[in-house]
C-alpha positions in Angstrom: 38.2 69.3 -92.1 36.7 71.0 -89.0 38.6 74.0 -87.7 38.0 73.5 -83.9 40.3 76.4 -83.2 37.9 78.7 -85.1 35.0 77.3 -83.0 36.9 78.1 -79.8 37.7 81.7 -81.0 34.1 82.2 -82.1 32.7 81.0 -78.7 35.0 83.5 -76.9 34.3 86.3 -79.4 30.5 86.0 -79.4 29.7 84.1 -76.1 29.7 87.1 -73.8 26.8 88.8 -75.8 23.3 87.7 -75.1 22.2 88.2 -78.7 24.8 85.7 -79.9 23.8 82.9 -77.5 21.1 80.2 -77.9 20.2 76.9 -76.3 19.7 73.8 -78.4 16.1 73.5 -77.1 15.4 76.6 -79.3 15.7 74.3 -82.3 14.6 71.0 -80.9 17.7 68.9 -80.4 18.7 67.1 -77.2 20.3 69.2 -74.6 21.0 69.4 -70.9 21.5 73.1 -70.6 20.7 73.8 -67.0 23.0 76.5 -65.5 20.3 77.5 -63.0 20.6 74.1 -61.3 24.4 74.4 -60.8 25.8 76.3 -57.8 28.3 79.0 -58.8 31.4 78.5 -56.6 32.0 82.2 -56.6 28.6 83.4 -55.5 27.2 80.4 -53.7 23.9 80.5 -55.6 22.9 78.9 -58.9 24.5 80.3 -62.1 22.6 82.7 -64.2 22.7 82.2 -68.0 25.1 85.1 -68.3 27.4 83.7 -65.6 27.5 80.3 -67.3 28.5 81.9 -70.6 31.1 84.0 -68.9 32.6 80.9 -67.2 32.8 79.1 -70.6 34.5 82.1 -72.3 36.9 82.5 -69.3 37.8 78.8 -69.5 38.6 79.1 -73.2 40.6 82.3 -72.7 42.6 80.7 -69.9 43.6 77.7 -72.0 41.4 75.2 -70.1 41.4 72.0 -72.1 38.3 71.4 -74.3 37.8 68.2 -76.3 36.7 68.2 -79.9 33.7 66.1 -81.0 31.1 65.6 -83.7 27.5 65.5 -82.5 25.0 62.8 -83.3 22.2 65.4 -83.5 22.5 67.5 -85.6 24.5 64.8 -87.4 28.3 65.5 -87.5 27.9 69.0 -86.1 31.3 70.0 -84.6 31.3 70.9 -80.9 33.6 71.3 -78.0 33.2 69.9 -74.5 34.9 70.0 -71.1 34.5 69.5 -67.4 35.3 72.1 -64.8 36.1 71.0 -61.2 34.7 73.4 -58.7 36.4 74.1 -55.4 34.7 73.7 -52.0 33.3 70.3 -52.6 30.9 71.4 -55.3 30.2 68.9 -58.1 32.1 69.0 -61.4 30.4 70.9 -64.2 30.0 69.3 -67.6 30.0 71.8 -70.5 29.3 71.3 -74.3 28.8 74.1 -76.9 28.8 74.5 -80.7 28.2 77.0 -83.4 24.8 77.0 -85.1 23.8 79.4 -87.8 26.1 82.1 -86.6 25.2 81.7 -82.9 26.9 80.0 -80.0 24.7 77.1 -78.9 24.7 75.8 -75.3 24.1 72.0 -75.3 25.2 71.0 -71.8 25.9 72.9 -68.6 25.1 70.8 -65.6 26.6 69.0 -62.6 28.3 65.9 -63.8 26.9 62.6 -62.4 28.6 59.2 -62.2 26.4 56.2 -61.4 23.6 58.5 -60.2 25.9 60.3 -57.7 27.3 63.8 -58.0 31.0 64.0 -58.1 
């Protein structure tokens, strides 16, 4: 049985420290980790890697809803995902992360699209 509460706690515990964060492209699985293409509603300029991780940790700490899932690649790897609605007419952000070999792995951080159009 997967302890998704543990995953959430580990993301918050380790996610704010650069040495604990990786992208799935680092080990060759599909990802859409692109915080530098998403406008940060606080600053008005694209997110930095650090700002993206801080948002993820803050969302988890505030009780923002995350859904549990098992990835297709790597097969059956537990992960959590959510969407974050930005204010000011900015697109919704889709986020997906998981633990991998003691690190926090960013799989998705991008503007969510529906039918080729930004929300």
